[in-house]
Every structure is written in C-alpha cells, then in structure tokens.
N, C-alpha and C positions, 0 to 999 in steps of 0.2 A: 515315776509310775506312777507316786501319790497326789501330781497337781494331775498327771493326767485324766486323770479318775474327778477331779473337780472337775476341770476345764469340759469334763463332757453332764455332767449336773448341770450346770448352768446354762449351755446350752439348751439341753433338754426343757430346763425346767422355763425358755425365752422360750420353742416352741411349740409351749401348751400358752405361755402369757399371752403369744399372735390369736390363736385359737378365739381364746375371751377378750381384748382387746374392743373389739366392735360391740357393744353392749345394747341390749333393746330393754326397756323395760315400758309397764302400765300402769295404769291407775286413773283414777278420777279424779274431776273436776269442781264443785257445786258453786255455783249461781244460785241464792237466797235470796227473794222476791226478787217482785220488779211492778214499776210502773209506766204506767201508759196513760198522762193525760188528767182526768180525777181520778182515775182504782188503779188499786193500791191490791197489792197477791199476795201472797206470801210463802205458793208453794216456791220447790227451788227446778232449776235445770241443774241437769248432770249430764258434764259431758267425757267419754272416754279419753286418756292422756293416751297416747303411745310415743317412746322417745327413743331416738338414736343417739346412740354417745363411741366417739370413738375416743378408750380409755375414762378423763371426767369430761370432753370437753362434747358438749351440746352440738352434733351435727342439723340437726333437727326435731323439731313438736308437732305435735297434731292433735288436737283437742280436737272429738270428733260430739257436737253433739244430735243424736235422730227428732229429729219437729214433731210433736205431735200436736195434730189436729185440735182435741180434747181439749190444751195446755192452756190456760193461760196466754203463757210468751206469744203467743202467737198471734194474739192481739202486736206485736213490734214488724210484723208483715205487713206489708202497706196491701190494698187491694188486691195489685197483679202478681204480686210476692205468693199473697194468699192461693192463687193458680193453681200454685204450683203442686195443694195437698190433694188436686185433681188431677194431675197430668203427670202426678209421679208416681211410683210403687212405693217408691222413700224416697225425703229431705232432706237432708243430711248440711247444717252449716259446721263447717271445719272453721276452725283458728288455728294458721297455722307460724315457726319461725322457721327460718333456712339460717343458719347460722352463717354456710362458706358456701353459695353457688355452685358453686366446678364438685362442690362433695355430694349434697344433696341437695335437690333445687323444689323447686316450689313445682313447675313442671315436670319433675321425675313422680313425685308426689301428684301431681293430674293424669300425667298417663294412668301410672298405677286404681287411678280410679275409673279410669273407661275401663281397661284392665275388666278391671268387677264389675258392670256395668255402669256410673254411672256419667251425667255428663253435666258442664259444669249453666249451675243458674248465677242470674245477678239478687242478689237480697243486700244494697244496698242500705232499705229502708232496717230490719235487722242488725244490719250493720253499726245501723247509727247510734241505734239504743242501745245491744250490748259494750263496742264502744264504754258508755258513760257509766257503765256497774258500778258498783264502789271493788264488786273480785276482780274487774276485769284490769280499775287499781291496782289492785292492793299483790296481785297479780305481776304485774309492772309486764302488759303484756299490750302494752304502746308500740311495739315496733311487728307484732303480730299480724297477718297476714289475711281478713277473713268471706271466706270463700262460701259457695254456694254447690248442691254437686244432687242430683235429680235422675234415678233407678229408674227409667222407660224400659231396660234390654237383660236380657241376663249379658251377663259377662258371663269370659270367658275361664275366670278364678270365681269362687268365694260363692257366696249365695244372696239370702235374702238377710239372713242376720246376723250375717260375719264377712269383713276384707280381709283379704290375704293381702300384703303389700309386701312387697319385695324388693329390699334395695341390693346394687351390689358389696358386698361380701363382709350384709349382715342379715342372718337367721329372719328362716320370714316369718313375718308376725300376724295372727291371727285375732280382727276387732271384733270385738263382740261390739254391732250394729241393733 
C-alpha cells in the first residue's frame, strides 16, 4: 500500500510538471547609442523580448522594437524604409531566433503577426546597422533573423498597443508594443 501511495504521488507530480514544462518569459534588451556617418548619439533603443522554452531548451526568441520616427535610430532606415512611417499605423522591427522550425518557426511567428494586423516589410538598411551594433555582437544574435512589420489594418487579435502571440501548447502571451 505504501508503494502504491508513492507511485500515486510521483504520477501526480509528473502531471503538474507537464503543465509548466512549456514556459514563456518576457523582458527588455537595451541597445545603447548609435552611429550613422559622422553622427553619434547616446539615446538607447529598447526591444521587448519574448521567449518560448520547452524545459530549459529555447524554442523561439523574439526581440521587438517599436520604431519611433522621432528617434535618432530612424537614421538607420533607408529613404524608402522611412516611408513606412507615413504608410503604417505602427512599424516594428523584430530580431527572431527559431531553434527548431518543426516546433516554432519564423513562418508561425509571421502568421501571429498577421493575426495582429501586421504585414511584413523590408528593412534591409536598418538590419545592416543593427547587425553591426556592439550589443548585437555581445548578445550573440548572429543566428537571428531581422524582419520588419507594418500595421496597416485592424487585426483579429491584439490591439494597437499589444501583440497577442499564441503558439501551440504554450499559454497566450500579451506583449506591450
């Protein structure tokens, strides 16, 4: 009887562990200062960070920057990319990592962005500047993909200030943008 009780406790605790095995975390990443040509500035660019873990294994990582037309980092956008500020209700730049595309992929993230009313846009000039920023190197982000997103329409989920991201077997994550 004692062995049966111990087995029951092990079973119950393993069921409880299953519910917390897939976890999400959020935070911020700061990129201080910037340079473009002869111009240097001390302002900081802040990314919202959202990460999806299975146990201690990172499945997907997203750093999300809300581009601000008044920020000095706007200089990193090409003239064509700066037109997004007039065409978009909100412009985001994401720096994303997918450890295993069979679990959570960039395509799945892009679909979540579409559900929130965002279309993907090209931000190659901005991406080339961010890739050479010292913080990008310090955080070892060289395997991350840089994507731009423009909010032109109302999404099925979320609102202008929040993204709702819902990957299979993870709790829905609300990210302030």
